[in-house]
N, C-alpha and C positions, 0 to 999 in steps of 0.2 A: 505832188499832185498824183492822184491815182488815176491810172488809165484802165479802162476796160475794153477787153477784147471780146467782141461778141461771140466769136467762135469758142473762145474758152468758157464763157457764160453758158453757152448752149450746150456745150460738151459737159461741163459740170452738172447743169440740171439733167441732162440724160443720164449721166452716170448715177445721180441721186435717184432718178425715178427707177432705174435699173436696180439699183441696190434695194430700194423700197419694194420694188416688185419681187425680187429674189428674196427678201427677208419675209414678205408675206407669203411667198409661194412655198418656201422651204422651211421657214424658221419660225413664223409667227404662230402657225397652226400647231407645231409641236410644243411651243412655248404655252401657248393657251392650254393645250392639252394637258401639259405637264402641270400647269397651275390648277387647272380643273381637277386633275387627279390629286394634287397635293391638298386642294381645298376639300375634295371628297374625302380624302383619308383623314384630314383634321376634324371635318363634319363627323366622320363616323368614330374617330377618337373621342370627340366630345359627347357623342351620343352613347358610345359604349361607356365613357366615364360616368355620364349622368345614369345610365342603367346600372353599372356597378354601384354608384352611390345609393340609387334607389334600393337595390338588392341589400347593400351593406345595412341601410336604414330599416328596410323590412326585416332583416336577420336581427338587427339590434332590437327592433320592437317584438319580434318572436322570442328572442332571449330574454327581453324584460318580462313578457307574458309569462314565458316559462319559469323564470325566476319568482315572479309574483305568486304563480300557482304553486310552485315549490314551497315558497314560504307559508302560503295558507295550508298547503297539505301537512307541511311539518308542524305548523301551529295546531291543526287539527289532530293531527297523531300524538302530539304533545299534550293537548287538552284530553283527549280520549285516555291516554296513559294516566294523567293526573285523576280524571274521573274514576277509571277502573281501580287505581290504587286506593282512592278515597272509599269506593264502594267495598274493595277488599278489606280495607281497615274497618269500615262499619260492620261488615259481615263477620269478620273476625271478633271484633269486639262484642256483637251481639251473640255469637256462638258462645264466646267465653263467658258472657254473663248468663246465658241459658244453661250452659254446663255447670257454672258456679251454682245456680239456683237449683238445677237437678241434684248437685252433689249435696246442697244443703237440705233439700226436701228428702233426698234419699237417706242422709245421715240422720234427719229428724225422724223419719220412718223407722230406720233401724234402731235408733235410740228408743222410740216408743214401743216398738216390738220387743226389744230387750227388756224395757221396764215392765211391759205387760206380762213378758214370760216370767220375769223375776217375782213380780206381785202374785202371778198364778202359782209360781213355785212356793212362794212364802204362804199364799193362801192355803194350798194344799198341806203344807207342813203344819201350819197353824191348825187347820181343820183336824189333821191326823193327831195332833199333840192334844188337841181339845177333846177329841173323842177318847183318847187314852185317859186322860186326867178324869173326865166325867165318868167313864165306865169304872176306873180304878175307885173314884169316889162312892159310887154306887155299891162297889163290891166291899168297900173297907167300913163305911160310915151308916150305910142305910141297912135296915133289916133284909134278911133273905126274902126274896119274893116280891120286892117293892116294884121291880120292873114289870113283872106279871101283873101286879095290881094296877099299874099305870096303863098297861096294854089293856085290860079289861075295862077299865074306866073309860078309856078312850073310844073303844069299840062300842060300848054302850052309849056314848054321847053322839056317835056319828049318825044317828039316824036321820037327822035333819039334812045333813050333807048328802047322804046316799039317796035320800028320797028325791032330790033333784036329778039323780042320775037315771036316766031311762034307756038303758042301752037295748038295742035291737039285736034278737038272735044272739043272746050272750051265751058263749061257750066255756068260759073259763074265769075264775076270780083266783088271784094269787095273793097270798099273805107272805110278805117277806121280812124276816127279823135277822137281827145280828146273830143270835143263837138259836139252837134247836129248842122249839117250843114243846113243853111237856105235854103229853097226851090228854091229861084233864083240861088243860088251858086250850088246847086245840079243839076239844069238844065243846067248850063254852063259846068259843070265837065262832066255830062253824054254826053252832045253834043260833047265836046272834045274828049272823050274816045271813043265814038262810031265811030267818024270820023277817028280816027288812029288805032282802033282795030275792024276790021270788024268781023261779026258774029252774030249769034241769041243766044246770051248769056244773063243770067240774071245779072243785075247791082244793087247790094245792098249796102247801107250806114250802117256803124255800128259805135258804139261809145265805145272807150276805153280809159278811163281817165289816164291809167298808161303811155301813150305815151306822156303825157305833151302838147306839142305843134306839129304842123305839121301833118302829115298823113302817112298811110301806104296804099300801093296799091297791092292786091293780084289778080294777072292774073292767074288763074288756080293754078299751083304750083310756079309760079315765083313771088317773092316778091320785090317790090320796096319800101324802107323804108326811108322815109324823115321826121322822128320824132326827136324830141329833145331827147327822149330816146336813139334812135340809135347813134346820134351824140356824145351824152355824153359818151356812152359806147365805142365808137371808140377812143375818145380822152383818155379814162381812160386806154384802152388797150395799146395805143401808149405810155403813160407815164410809164406804167407797163413794157413794153418792154425796154424802155430808161434807166429806173432807176433799172431794174432787180429786181423787188420787187414780 
């Protein structure tokens, strides 16, 4: 059987109350303070962790945005480089085509110029040779004085042509032949010309071996060309027009 001692019970209760008071007075406050401090530290650590996590997420977002911008910039740079390369390619091809066309045109121009020069040289040689042949033909096979007769006939027949010429203030008339004209023929020519060309002008006779046969009559600025050189040139031009050379 349990036996209870009132004094012991009271003593125990007093001790417990004293112990509780001592714990509350000296220990509980410190424990609560320590627990609060630990709680605050934990909360601060959690808040700091959350802030760090937010910062990390923000940094991750920024890096992703920077990476995206970098990709876009790189893509833009690559596309610009491709476009520039394509443009350079087109420009180079166009310049090459233009240069090739210029070279072809220039080569054609040079070819045509050389052809024209060769034709002109051939024309001159043909004309010179023709004049020599015709003059030699006159000298060998026609009676002496035939050229003079031709000149006289043509002078007599040019009245209609000269009548169309109405020079103002005529100062000089030139009669140009391939050889020296005999004085008797000069007198006939002068008489005929002065009869159909009135005026107080100077009549001169000149020699130009290049005309071959025939003569040229220069009335002021009006030229009557009845030389072999002129007729052969006309024949050559007619042939060139027909043959398209």
